[in-house]
Structures are given as C-alpha cells and as structure tokens.
C-alpha positions in Angstrom: 143.8 131.6 134.6 144.5 130.7 138.3 144.9 127.1 139.2 141.6 127.2 140.9 139.8 128.7 138.1 141.5 125.9 135.9 140.3 123.1 138.4 136.9 124.2 138.2 137.0 124.5 134.5 138.4 121.0 134.3 135.9 119.7 136.8 132.9 121.3 134.5 134.3 120.5 131.2 134.8 116.6 132.4 131.1 116.8 133.9 129.5 117.8 130.7 131.4 115.4 128.4 130.5 112.3 130.3 126.9 113.6 130.2 126.9 114.2 126.6 128.2 111.0 125.7 125.7 109.1 127.7 123.0 111.2 126.1 123.9 110.4 123.0 124.9 106.5 123.1 123.0 105.6 126.1 119.5 107.4 124.8 119.6 108.2 121.3 116.2 107.5 121.0 115.3 109.0 124.4 114.3 107.3 127.6 111.8 105.3 129.0 110.2 108.5 130.6 108.2 109.9 127.7 108.2 113.4 129.2 111.2 114.1 127.4 109.4 114.2 124.1 107.1 116.8 125.8 110.2 118.9 126.6 111.7 118.8 123.1 108.5 119.5 121.4 108.1 122.4 123.9 111.6 123.7 122.8 110.7 123.6 118.9 107.4 125.4 120.2 109.1 128.0 121.9 112.1 128.3 119.1 109.0 129.2 116.3 107.3 131.5 119.1 104.4 129.5 120.0 103.1 128.7 123.5 100.5 126.4 122.0 100.0 124.3 118.8 97.3 124.9 116.3 96.2 121.6 115.7 92.4 122.3 114.3 90.2 119.8 113.4 93.1 117.4 113.6 94.0 118.3 117.2 93.3 114.7 118.3 95.6 113.2 115.3 98.6 115.2 116.3 98.2 115.4 120.1 101.6 115.0 121.5 101.7 113.0 125.0 101.2 115.0 128.2 99.7 117.8 126.1 96.1 119.5 127.1 93.3 120.0 124.4 91.8 123.1 124.4 89.4 122.8 121.5 92.0 123.3 118.6 94.7 124.2 120.5 97.4 121.8 122.5 99.3 123.1 125.2 101.9 121.0 127.5 101.3 120.3 131.1 104.8 121.8 132.1 106.2 125.3 132.3 108.2 126.2 129.9 111.8 127.0 131.4 113.4 123.7 130.8 112.3 123.5 127.5 113.7 127.1 127.0 117.3 126.0 128.1 116.9 123.0 125.5 116.2 125.5 122.7 118.9 127.6 123.0 121.4 124.8 122.2 119.0 123.6 119.4 118.9 127.1 118.1 123.1 127.5 118.5 124.0 123.9 117.1 121.4 122.2 116.1 121.6 119.8 119.2 119.7 119.9 121.9 121.9 117.5 124.3 124.5 120.7 124.3 122.1 122.3 126.6 122.2 118.7 128.6 126.2 119.1 128.8 126.2 122.5 130.1 123.6 122.0 132.9 125.8 119.2 133.8 129.2 121.2 133.8 127.4 124.3 135.8 125.8 122.0 138.3 129.1 120.4 139.4 131.1 123.7 139.4 128.2 125.2 141.2 128.9 122.4 144.0 132.4 122.7 144.1 131.8 126.5 144.7 129.3 126.0 147.5 131.6 123.5 148.8 134.4 126.0 149.0 131.9 128.5 150.9 131.2 125.7 153.5 134.8 124.3 153.9 137.2 125.2 151.4 138.7 125.0 147.8 139.8 121.3 148.4 136.5 120.1 149.9 134.7 122.0 147.1 136.1 120.6 144.2 135.9 117.1 145.8 132.3 117.5 146.4 132.0 118.8 142.7 133.5 115.5 141.4 131.4 113.6 144.3 127.9 114.9 142.6 129.2 114.7 138.8 130.1 111.0 139.3 126.8 110.0 141.1 124.9 107.6 139.7 121.7 109.5 140.0 123.6 113.0 138.3 124.8 110.9 135.3 121.6 109.4 134.0 119.3 111.9 135.1 121.4 114.8 133.6 121.7 112.7 130.8 118.0 113.1 129.6 115.7 115.8 128.4 113.6 116.0 132.0 113.6 119.0 134.4 115.2 118.1 137.4 118.5 119.0 136.5 118.2 122.1 134.8 115.7 123.2 137.8 119.0 122.1 140.5 121.5 124.4 138.0 118.6 127.6 138.6 118.4 126.3 142.5 122.2 126.1 142.8 123.0 129.8 141.1 120.7 130.8 143.5 122.3 129.4 146.6 125.7 130.5 144.9 124.6 134.1 144.6 122.5 134.2 148.0 125.3 133.2 150.1 128.0 135.6 148.0 125.3 138.4 148.9 125.1 137.6 152.5 128.9 137.3 152.8 129.9 140.6 151.0 127.0 142.4 151.3 126.7 142.6 147.1 123.4 144.0 146.1 123.9 143.2 142.6 124.4 139.2 143.8 121.0 139.6 146.1 119.6 140.4 143.1 121.1 137.7 140.9 119.7 135.7 143.2 115.9 136.5 142.8 116.5 136.0 139.2 117.8 132.6 139.6 114.9 131.5 142.4 112.4 133.1 140.3 113.6 131.3 137.1 113.5 128.0 139.3 110.0 128.6 140.8 108.5 129.4 137.1 110.4 126.0 135.7 109.2 123.8 138.9 107.5 126.1 141.7 107.1 123.0 144.2 110.9 122.1 143.7 112.4 125.8 143.9 110.3 126.3 147.3 111.7 123.2 149.1 115.3 124.4 148.1 114.6 127.7 149.1 113.1 127.2 152.7 116.2 127.2 154.6 117.3 130.1 152.8 113.9 132.0 152.9 114.4 131.2 156.9 117.5 132.7 157.3 116.4 135.6 154.8 113.5 136.2 157.2 115.7 135.7 160.2 118.3 138.5 159.3 115.5 140.9 158.3 113.9 140.2 161.9 117.3 140.7 163.6 117.6 144.4 161.8 114.3 145.5 162.5 114.0 144.9 166.0 116.5 145.7 169.0 116.6 143.9 172.3 113.7 145.8 173.6 111.6 145.1 170.8 111.2 148.4 169.1 111.9 149.8 165.8 115.6 150.4 164.5 116.8 153.6 163.7 117.1 152.5 160.0 114.0 151.5 160.0 112.7 155.2 161.0 114.8 156.7 158.6 113.3 154.4 155.8 110.3 156.5 156.0 112.1 159.4 155.9 113.8 161.0 153.0 116.5 159.1 153.0 115.0 155.8 151.2 115.7 152.7 150.5 119.4 152.5 150.7 119.1 153.9 154.3 118.2 150.5 155.4 120.4 148.2 156.6 122.3 145.9 154.5 120.6 142.7 155.0 116.7 144.4 154.0 118.2 146.0 151.4 119.8 142.4 149.9 116.4 140.3 150.6 114.2 143.1 149.0 115.9 142.8 146.0 116.2 139.0 146.0 112.3 139.4 146.7 111.4 141.7 143.9 113.5 139.8 141.3 111.7 136.4 143.0 108.0 138.0 142.7 108.6 139.4 139.2 109.2 135.6 138.3 106.1 134.5 140.0 104.1 137.3 138.6 105.4 135.9 135.2 104.2 132.4 135.8 101.0 133.5 137.0 100.5 135.6 133.9 101.6 132.3 131.8 98.7 130.1 133.7 96.3 133.2 132.4 97.6 133.0 128.8 97.1 128.9 128.9 94.6 127.9 131.2 92.4 130.9 131.6 92.9 131.6 135.5 96.2 132.8 137.0 96.3 130.3 139.5 95.6 127.3 137.5 98.7 125.6 136.1 98.6 123.7 133.2 99.3 120.4 135.3 96.3 121.1 136.7 94.2 121.7 133.8 95.6 118.5 132.7 94.7 116.4 135.5 93.1 118.5 138.3 93.7 115.9 141.4 97.5 115.6 140.5 98.9 118.2 142.8 100.5 118.0 146.1 98.4 117.0 149.1 96.6 114.2 150.7 93.9 112.0 150.0 92.6 110.6 146.4 94.9 111.2 143.8 94.4 110.5 140.1 96.5 111.2 136.5 95.4 109.6 133.4 92.7 107.0 135.0 95.8 106.0 137.2 94.6 106.7 141.1 95.5 106.2 144.3 94.4 106.8 148.2 97.5 108.4 149.1 97.5 108.5 152.8 100.2 110.0 155.2 101.3 106.4 155.9 101.7 105.3 152.4 103.6 108.9 151.9 105.9 108.2 154.5 106.4 104.5 153.4 107.2 105.7 149.7 109.3 108.3 150.8 111.5 106.0 152.9 112.1 103.6 150.2 113.2 106.4 148.0 115.7 107.7 150.7 117.1 104.4 150.8 117.6 103.7 147.8 119.1 107.4 147.0 121.4 106.7 149.9 122.6 102.9 149.2 122.4 103.1 145.1 122.2 106.7 143.5 124.9 108.5 145.4 128.5 108.2 144.8 130.0 105.2 146.6 126.3 103.9 147.9 126.5 103.1 151.5 130.0 104.6 151.9 129.4 107.9 150.4 126.1 108.2 152.6 128.2 107.2 155.7 130.9 110.0 154.5 127.9 112.6 154.4 126.7 111.8 157.7 130.5 112.3 159.2 131.0 115.2 157.5 127.9 116.8 158.8 129.1 115.7 162.5 132.5 117.8 160.9 130.4 120.7 160.1 128.5 120.5 163.7 131.5 120.5 165.7 132.5 123.5 163.8 128.9 125.4 164.2 129.2 124.4 167.9 132.6 126.1 168.5 131.6 129.0 166.4 135.2 128.9 164.9 133.9 128.9 161.4 131.1 131.9 161.0 131.1 132.0 157.4 131.1 128.5 156.7 128.6 128.0 159.4 125.9 130.1 157.9 126.7 128.1 154.1 126.7 125.1 155.6 123.6 125.1 158.1 121.6 126.5 155.1 122.7 123.6 153.1 122.1 121.1 155.6 118.4 122.5 156.0 118.1 120.7 152.5 118.2 117.6 154.8 115.0 118.6 156.2 113.1 121.0 153.7 113.3 118.4 150.6 112.3 115.0 152.3 109.5 116.8 154.4 108.3 118.5 151.2 108.4 115.0 149.1 106.0 113.3 151.6 103.0 115.1 150.4 103.9 115.0 146.9 102.3 111.5 145.2 105.0 111.5 142.3 107.4 109.7 145.0 105.2 106.9 145.1 104.4 106.7 141.5 108.4 106.5 140.3 108.3 103.3 142.4 106.4 100.4 140.6 106.8 98.5 143.6 107.9 100.3 146.8 110.5 98.0 147.7 112.1 96.9 144.4 114.8 99.5 143.3 115.1 97.3 140.1 111.5 98.2 138.8 109.7 101.5 137.9 111.2 104.9 136.4 113.5 104.7 139.6 115.4 101.8 138.4 116.6 104.2 135.6 117.3 107.4 136.7 116.9 106.8 140.5 114.7 108.9 142.6 115.1 112.2 140.9 112.4 114.1 142.7 115.3 114.0 145.2 117.7 115.2 142.7 118.7 118.4 145.0 119.9 116.4 148.0 122.9 115.3 146.2 124.0 118.8 146.7 124.3 118.2 150.4 125.4 114.8 150.0 128.3 115.6 147.9 129.2 118.6 150.0 129.2 116.8 153.2 130.7 113.5 152.2 133.6 115.5 150.2 134.1 117.0 153.9 134.0 113.9 155.7 136.5 112.4 153.4 138.9 115.2 153.3 138.6 115.5 157.7 139.3 111.8 157.4 142.6 112.2 155.6 143.6 115.0 157.2 142.9 113.4 160.4 144.8 110.1 159.5 147.8 112.0 157.5 148.3 114.5 160.1 146.6 113.9 163.6 146.8 111.6 166.2 146.5 108.4 164.4 149.5 109.2 162.3 151.3 110.2 165.1 150.9 106.6 166.6 151.5 104.8 163.6 154.9 106.7 163.4 155.9 105.7 167.2 155.4 101.9 166.0 156.7 102.2 162.4 158.6 105.1 161.1 157.5 108.3 159.4 158.1 107.0 156.0 155.7 103.8 156.8 153.3 105.9 158.3 152.6 107.9 155.4 152.5 104.5 153.4 149.9 103.0 155.7 148.3 106.3 155.3 148.2 106.4 151.3 147.4 102.6 151.3 144.6 103.3 153.3 143.2 106.2 151.0 143.7 104.0 148.0 141.8 101.2 149.4 138.8 103.9 150.3 138.9 105.2 146.8 138.8 101.7 145.3 136.0 100.7 147.6 134.4 104.1 146.7 134.9 103.4 143.0 134.0 99.9 142.8 130.6 100.6 144.6 129.9 103.5 142.5 130.8 101.3 139.3 128.3 98.7 140.5 125.4 100.9 140.9 125.8 102.7 137.5 126.4 99.1 135.8 122.5 98.3 136.8 120.7 101.2 135.0 123.4 101.4 132.5 122.2 97.8 131.4 118.4 98.3 131.5 118.6 102.0 129.7 120.6 100.1 126.9 118.2 97.4 126.8 115.6 100.2 126.3 117.7 101.6 123.4 118.3 98.4 121.9 114.3 97.7 121.5 114.1 101.4 120.1 116.7 100.9 117.7 114.5 97.6 116.2 111.7 99.3 116.2 112.8 102.3 114.4 114.7 100.7 111.9 112.1 101.1 108.7 111.7 104.9 109.7 115.8 105.3 110.0 116.1 103.6 106.5 113.5 105.6 104.7 114.5 108.6 102.6 111.4 110.7 103.7 110.4 113.6 101.3 106.9 115.5 101.6 105.7 112.5 103.4 103.0 111.6 105.7 103.0 108.7 108.1 100.5 107.2 109.8 101.9 105.8 113.1 100.6 103.5 116.0 99.5 104.5 119.4 99.8 101.0 121.4 99.4 103.6 124.9 96.1 105.5 123.9 95.3 108.3 121.8 98.7 110.1 121.9 101.9 111.1 119.9 105.5 110.6 121.3 104.0 107.8 123.7 106.1 105.8 123.1 107.6 106.9 120.2 109.3 110.1 121.2 111.4 110.4 118.2 108.7 110.5 115.6 107.9 114.4 116.4 105.8 116.8 114.4 107.4 120.7 113.6 105.1 122.7 115.7 103.2 123.9 112.1 102.5 120.2 111.3 104.1 121.0 107.9 107.7 119.4 108.0 109.4 117.3 105.8 107.9 114.7 107.2 104.1 114.8 109.0 103.2 112.3 111.5 99.5 111.1 112.1 98.1 108.7 114.7 96.5 105.8 112.3 92.9 105.9 113.4 89.7 104.5 111.6 89.1 104.9 108.1 87.2 108.2 108.6 90.1 109.7 110.5 92.6 108.6 108.2 90.7 110.1 105.1 90.1 113.5 107.0 94.4 113.3 107.5 94.6 112.6 103.8 92.2 115.2 102.7 94.4 117.7 104.7 98.0 117.0 103.2 96.8 115.4 99.3 100.1 116.1 97.9 102.4 114.0 100.0 103.8 110.5 99.8 102.1 108.4 102.6 102.9 105.5 104.6 102.2 103.4 107.2 104.5 102.3 110.6 103.2 99.4 112.2 104.8 96.3 113.7 104.2 93.0 114.5 103.9 92.1 118.2 102.7 93.5 121.6 104.5 96.9 122.5 105.1 96.8 126.3 107.3 98.6 129.1 109.6 95.1 129.1 112.9 95.8 127.1 113.4 92.3 126.3 110.0 92.2 124.4 111.0 93.3 120.8 108.7 94.0 117.9 108.9 93.4 114.2 108.4 96.9 112.2 107.6 97.8 108.9 107.0 100.8 106.6 104.6 100.6 104.1 104.1 103.0 101.2 100.2 103.9 100.5 98.6 104.7 97.7 95.3 105.9 97.3 93.2 104.4 94.0 90.0 106.2 93.0 87.5 105.1 90.6 83.7 104.3 89.7 84.5 101.1 90.8 87.4 99.4 92.1 88.6 95.7 91.4 90.2 93.9 94.3 92.1 90.6 93.9 93.5 88.8 97.2 95.6 85.9 96.6 97.1 83.8 99.8 99.0 81.1 100.1 97.7 77.5 101.3 99.9 74.7 103.2 99.8 71.3 101.9 97.8 69.3 104.8 94.8 72.2 104.4 91.5 70.5 103.7 89.2 73.7 103.8 89.0 77.3 103.3 86.0 79.9 104.4 86.7 83.2 102.7 84.5 85.8 104.3 83.9 89.7 103.1 82.4 91.2 106.2 81.2 95.0 106.8 80.3 95.6 110.3 77.9 92.7 111.1 77.3 92.0 107.3 79.1 89.2 105.9 79.1 87.0 103.1 80.9 83.8 103.3 82.3 81.1 100.7 83.4 77.9 101.6 85.9 75.6 99.4 87.1 72.1 99.6 90.7 70.7 98.9 92.3 74.1 97.7 95.2 74.5 95.7 98.5 76.2 96.7 97.1 79.5 96.6 93.3 81.4 97.1 92.4 84.5 95.1 89.5 86.3 96.3 88.0 88.3 93.6 85.6 91.0 95.0 84.6 95.0 94.1 84.1 98.0 95.8 81.4 100.9 94.5 79.7 103.8 96.1 77.2 101.9 98.1 78.3 97.9 98.6 81.2 95.5 98.6 80.6 92.5 96.6 82.6 89.3 96.4 82.5 88.2 92.9 84.3 85.1 92.7 87.2 82.7 94.0 89.9 81.1 92.0 87.9 82.2 88.8 84.8 81.0 90.0 81.9 83.2 90.1 80.2 83.2 93.5 76.6 82.8 92.9 73.6 84.4 94.7 73.5 87.9 96.2 77.2 88.2 97.4 77.0 92.4 98.0 77.6 94.0 101.8 76.6 97.7 101.8 79.1 99.9 103.0 79.2 103.6 104.6 80.1 106.7 102.9 83.2 105.8 105.1 84.3 102.3 105.9 86.7 99.8 106.7 86.0 96.5 104.4 87.0 93.4 105.8 88.4 90.2 103.8 89.1 87.2 105.9 90.5 83.9 104.6 90.6 80.8 107.0 92.3 77.5 106.3 91.7 74.5 108.1 94.2 71.5 107.8 93.4 67.9 108.8 93.7 68.2 112.4 91.1 71.1 112.7 93.8 73.3 113.2 93.1 76.9 111.4 95.3 79.5 110.1 94.1 83.1 109.0 94.7 86.0 106.5 92.7 88.9 107.9 92.7 92.2 106.1 91.2 95.5 106.7 90.9 98.7 103.8 89.8 101.7 104.4 87.4 102.8 101.7 85.5 106.1 101.2 83.0 107.7 98.5 83.9 110.8 96.6 82.4 112.7 94.1 85.2 111.1 91.7 83.6 107.5 92.9 85.2 105.4 95.6 88.9 105.5 96.8 90.4 102.9 98.8 94.0 102.8 101.0 96.2 100.5 100.0 97.8 98.3 100.8 95.1 97.0 103.6 96.0 96.7 107.3 97.1 92.9 107.0 97.1 90.2 109.5 98.1 86.6 109.9 97.2 84.3 112.9 97.1 80.7 114.1 94.0 79.2 116.0 91.7 82.1 115.8 89.6 83.6 113.1 90.0 87.1 114.6 93.8 88.2 114.4 95.0 90.9 116.9 96.7 93.8 115.9 99.9 92.4 116.9 99.4 89.6 114.4 100.5 92.2 111.6 102.0 90.5 108.2 105.4 91.4 107.3 105.8 91.1 103.8 109.4 91.7 103.5 110.5 89.8 106.4 110.6 85.7 105.6 111.3 84.6 108.7 108.2 86.2 110.4 105.7 83.3 109.1 105.7 79.9 107.7 107.2 79.6 104.3 104.1 78.9 102.2 102.4 81.9 103.7 101.9 84.4 100.9 99.4 87.5 101.3 99.1 90.0 98.3 96.3 92.3 97.1 95.8 94.4 94.4 93.5 97.1 93.4 92.4 98.2 89.8 90.3 101.1 88.8 87.4 99.8 86.8 85.3 102.4 84.8 
C-alpha cells in the first residue's frame, strides 16, 4: 500500500469513525428531524421486498410519518435510494449506522480525490480533512437523512466523469452515468443542480467535436452514419453518450417507480403527498402549512442560508470561507494563465457549483422552511444540522479553502515573504516565524470550528435527553408478543415524534405499535391482535419541540374484562381541607351527578356496565336513589369524574375514561381507564395524566384506583 493510498484510507476511516460515534452517542433515539423514521421504515420494507405497507383496514392506525395512504396501502413520499443504502448495513451488520459511517468516509475520500485533481495530493488531502471536519458534515452525516448519501453519489459521478475526461476511459464514463442516475433517483433536483456544470461541459465537448470552424459536420460524424458505427465517433462523444445512457436508464427507473406507486410516471410520491410542495414560486403548501413563496422571500431566505453556511457550518467559519475565496482567486490565476490545463477543467466545473446550487435553491421553498426565523441561526432545523440543502457546496468550499491555505503556506514558506523575513532575521528565525503563523492560523480555525460544533451539539443532546426520559418505560419493559398503544401529539401519524417506536413492515413483530385513538378504533385494533399482551404508553405534560420541556412517561399493562355485566369500584384520595365532592358518571352529553358533603379520607364510587347502559350504583357504600343510569352505544367511552372542593372554593378533579363495547359475550372494557388529575378545572386535559407509580407527580394524598370485575 502506497503512502498516498494509506493517507486516503486514514482520512476515510477517521471521518467514518467520527460520524459513527456522533450517530451512536448524540442521536441514539434519532433527531428532531422526524424524516429519519421514514427512511428507516423504508429500509426495513426493502429488506422484506416491499415498496408499500399493507395496512388494510388499520392503515390509519399504522400510518408512519410522511407516508401516503392509498386505500389500505401506505408508501413513503421519498424515493428509495438512500433507504436502500441503509438497508445494506441493516442486512449485513444489523446496525444501520454503519451506512452513515461508510457514506461519511466515502465523501471525505472523494473530496480529497477531487482536490487532487484540481491541484495536487496535498491540497486534496487537506480538502478531505476540511470537509470531514465541517460542522454541517458531522451532524448531517450522522442522521438518516438523504443529503450525505446523495452527495456520495454526486461525488462518485464527478470523480468518474473527470477521470473519463482526463484519460478517455469509457468505463469511467459509464460509471459516471450510473452514479448520477442513482443520485437523480435519490433526489432528482439535487442531482440536477450538482450535475449542471458537468452537463454544460459535456455539451460543449460534444459540440466542439461535432462542428469545425466552418460549422460543417466533422468527418467523424459522417463516419458514424456508415458501417464504422459507435467506435468511430470521437472519444468525447463516446464518453458522454455512455454517461447519458447510464443516467437516462435510472431516470427511466425513477419514472417506473413513480408509475408503480402513484399510478403516473411523472407524478413523484412527494407530489402525491403534497401537490403544492415542489419547486417554483407562488402559493406553496404541505400538511396545512403554507406560504406565498415570492422571489423576494426566496432570495432573502437563501441569503441567510448561505450566510449561516459560510459563518457557522463550514470548518473555521468565516476564516474557512475567506480561505476558500483566496483559493478561488489562486485557481482563477492558474486558469487565466492556462498553466494547469487539466486542473483548470476540474476546478472550473467544481467552482460552477457556487453558481448552480445557490441559483437552483432559490425556487425551492424547502430552504425557507428549515429557517424557523430567517435571521435566527439558533432556531429551526438549520440550528441542528445547518442549511443542509446546500450540503453539496461543502465540496468546492473545502477544495478551494485547502488550495488557499496551501498556497498561503507555500507563499509564506518559500516565496518573497520568507525571503524578506530572512533578510531582517535569519533563515532559522524566518522558518520559526512561518511555523508560528501557521500554528496560530490552525488554532484559529480549530477554535472557530470547535465553537461552531459545540452549539448544535448542545441542542441535539438536549433533544436526546428529552427522548431518553420519554422512552424510559419502553426501554425498561420486556415485550413479548405485545401490542402497545402510543400517543400522537402531532396528529394522526406514527413516528412523529416517536421515531424509535417503529413497526415491522408486516405489522407482526414481537411488539406492534398502534395509535391510541377513540374507543371504537382501539377495539378494532384489539380484535385484530387478540392474543397479545396489551399496553398503553402515555405521559403527563405537553409534548412540544422545546427540548427543555420534558414529559413524565408511563407504561400501563391493559386488560379487557368481559362479562354479561361489569362491576366497577373507583376509589380516590381526599385532602383534609375538602368540604364537598361531586361524583359524575357521564356518556356524551348524558350525566348522572351525586353531591357529597363532608367526605372522608377517601371516596369510593360504585358503578356498573351492561349492554345498554352505565349506572352509578352508590358512593361509599350508600346506594344512589332514583334513575342513575345513562345509555351507552355499542362502543363508547364512559367517563367518571370526582371533583373535590376545599374551604376556599378551589377544586381538584379526578377524571377517567373507560373504553367499553358490547360483544356477543356481554360487555367488554379496557382497564385501567385513561386517568387524569387536575387543579382548578373540572375538565382535565390529556397532559394531566395520572402517574400511579410516581409519588412526586401529585400531592401525597392523591390516590386514584379502579377495579373492574365481571358479574354474571
């Protein structure tokens, strides 16, 4: 193994290890960007040979975040290439994060190779280091999002294309077509923006061969129409034809994929999910969020995104960006003098990304969406991963920054500056000063980068701590053939926000997660999974994107007693200062109320359920007189409320909702009920969940227990 190969290998391994460690320790429960769960579910589907999920009548129960519901079928809005890359490491190592490490390693090495093509190996290796050390590389590469994998394909295309230009290799040209075709299948718009300078170069190369100075067809083209065939064409035409064929093949595959999923080759899944979520100006909308995306707003949004990239998310911040500008000036001088013909071609094409990527992002409203507040880099998705739609710009930034730094060092070390220093000091002292300047510059770049990494690290770790708290009951449980009802704080989705609670593609894993819905919906799920241990995952508090606003979770084991009728006894604790209590049994708008004066330390409400009604039987062993029954539908939530009133008129309320349904065997209930406790209101919110196993969550006198037994 040569020293050059060893250097590239060391670079790649270091980059891969860094990303793997961040993925494991910073994002063990995945990130605030819930798209990760989409790609992980899609990867699991591909391993099972599925492009869609068969949800059937329970599709709404199991629908993951960003999946399209087509009858009983569910399919993701994203194309499958990034997920397929994740699926490989899931199949080989049972650890999807291996893909993240391999992608990070590959990107760093390919950037180094491109840097070597632009200048030399020293510049290339430094470019790879700068790319790998950039905050946006570290964080965006450490999560299951498509930006780094698509860049790997784009970089593979660039290396293969430039190698073909340099050597005339038809194999390299064909490989370039495959790479950009895969990139287009993964993220069509991103691939087009990256390939744009190369496409222009290819068209120019072909045109130059096709036409001579008098603008007549060349002899080679005339031969192509004869028996000589393809091999008689000029090499640039052969190369670009092969590249075009490879790319077009995957474009055809993309259209076929569209046709299978959406029914129309030109309708992408993301369009089926949200027809107004595409490039362009005017009204844009996704899931109820909309904006009038004007050209002025687009320019302002992208200006901030580029500003944040250059000052916070590229290695060294402003220093690194200035180095890239200096490197671009050095390269421009080479190009003007034409003293590096080959490097000029590679450099010009990569510099073209400074034009194609920003211009292409202007009509794409996704850049606007990742900025929660346009001028605030510490809010929104950009505060966690950087302006990731500009991920490809890290490539030319790294290469030209490396060129600028190496050129500056050579000028300081070998050119006029060193000579002038030597005349006023000594050669040894001049070398020392040069080394000191280099060390100061390195420390400045390192310090700026460390500071830029620290902020998103703290933000992402705060979310990890929040998820760690929320998942604690789940992680402590030993599920075996289980069914777990889970909350949906952001609407009718799974894995939004609870990405780690994913189902197997067949919805038949050791644990099945179902959205906790109304009584009818939950009984429908229970009927579909009759022989499983059933649980309810819930929490006290409000789930918000704020990482500092935690919830107190609980996991309750559920049972479904069934009989001709059910006897329920609900006991609650009472504070000393309570002077009055109201017990209410309610179904929809029907309510039975019982007032109690001077209650004791506890109150016990006795009530029954049968196939047509719920009835308040007694309180603390005393029968309730009169008609105390309320009618119930075949499937219903039966509520029981006990409100305590103290000497100052303040209230404390116990509230529970029991899911009930009529069956041929009688009446069936889900116990324990959903229990809530709250102050100063008689209608508790879902965030007021009762935590039976947490003595610190409520006043010490609070107790809330219901037992349900079958009768008859």
